[in-house]
C-alpha positions in Angstrom: 0.0 0.0 0.0 2.7 2.4 0.9 4.6 1.6 -2.3 1.6 2.7 -4.3 1.4 6.0 -2.5 5.1 6.7 -3.0 5.0 5.7 -6.6 2.0 7.9 -7.3 3.7 10.8 -5.4 6.7 10.4 -7.6 4.5 10.3 -10.7 2.7 13.5 -9.7 5.9 15.3 -8.8 7.3 14.3 -12.2 4.3 15.8 -13.9 5.0 19.2 -12.3 8.4 19.3 -14.0 7.9 17.3 -17.2 4.5 16.7 -18.9 4.1 13.0 -19.6 6.5 12.0 -16.8 4.0 9.5 -15.4 3.8 7.8 -18.7 7.6 7.7 -19.0 7.9 6.2 -15.5 5.4 3.4 -16.5 7.5 2.7 -19.6 4.9 4.1 -22.0 7.4 6.2 -24.1 5.0 6.9 -27.0 2.2 8.1 -24.7 4.6 10.1 -22.6 6.0 11.8 -25.7 2.5 12.5 -27.0 1.5 14.1 -23.7 4.8 16.1 -23.7 4.3 17.4 -27.2 0.6 18.3 -26.6 1.5 20.3 -23.5 4.4 21.9 -25.4 2.2 22.8 -28.3 -0.4 24.4 -26.0 2.3 26.3 -24.2 3.9 27.7 -27.4 0.7 28.1 -29.4 -1.6 29.6 -26.7 0.4 30.8 -23.8 3.7 32.1 -25.2 2.1 33.7 -28.3 -0.3 35.6 -26.1 -3.3 34.3 -28.1 -5.2 32.7 -25.2 -3.0 32.4 -22.1 -5.7 31.2 -19.7 -7.0 28.6 -22.1 -3.5 27.4 -22.8 -2.7 27.1 -19.1 -5.9 25.1 -18.6 -5.0 22.9 -21.6 -1.5 22.2 -20.2 -3.0 21.3 -16.8 -5.5 19.0 -18.4 -2.8 17.2 -20.4 -0.7 16.7 -17.3 -3.7 15.4 -15.3 -4.6 13.1 -18.2 -1.1 11.7 -18.2 -1.2 11.0 -14.5 -4.7 9.6 -14.5 -3.8 7.2 -17.4 -0.6 6.1 -15.7 -2.3 5.4 -12.3 -5.8 4.1 -13.3 -5.3 3.0 -16.9 -8.2 5.2 -17.9 -8.1 8.6 -19.5 -9.0 11.7 -17.4 -11.9 12.4 -19.8 -13.4 8.8 -19.4 -13.5 9.2 -15.6 -15.3 12.5 -15.9 -17.9 11.2 -18.3 -18.4 8.0 -16.2 -19.0 10.2 -13.1 -21.6 12.2 -14.9 -23.4 9.1 -16.1 -23.4 7.6 -12.5 -24.8 10.9 -11.2 -27.6 10.9 -13.7 -28.5 7.3 -12.7 -28.6 8.1 -9.0 -30.8 11.2 -9.3 -34.5 10.6 -9.6 -36.0 11.6 -12.9 -38.8 14.1 -12.9 -41.1 15.0 -15.8 -39.9 17.9 -18.0 -43.0 19.9 -17.1 -42.1 19.8 -13.4 -38.5 20.9 -14.2 -39.7 23.8 -16.3 -42.2 25.0 -13.7 -39.6 24.8 -11.0 -37.0 26.7 -13.0 -39.3 29.4 -14.2 -40.6 30.0 -10.7 -44.2 29.8 -11.7 -46.7 27.5 -10.1 -49.6 25.9 -11.8 -53.0 26.7 -10.4 -55.2 23.8 -9.6 -58.9 24.1 -9.1 
């Protein structure tokens, strides 16, 4: 158990310095290189050029999180987010569309 925590900590620390480090540490050289190049392209194309620095920064963070998530869980960061949304929709009770629209508009239907 402690080995996994240390390994994941090293992977996460590696991602701070080198995008794709988690993949490199797992031996996935191609995936690590792809993550590194994607983060570099976002950095040069969006942040350094001044076109969209905030979007570029978010893109770099997303690429790094995806690299870490894939290395640790074997699933993409995006797949986990979609799966969480689907699970949430399954747990929430479904109500008719008319009830949702009445609730969101603030109006109440008069019953006689």
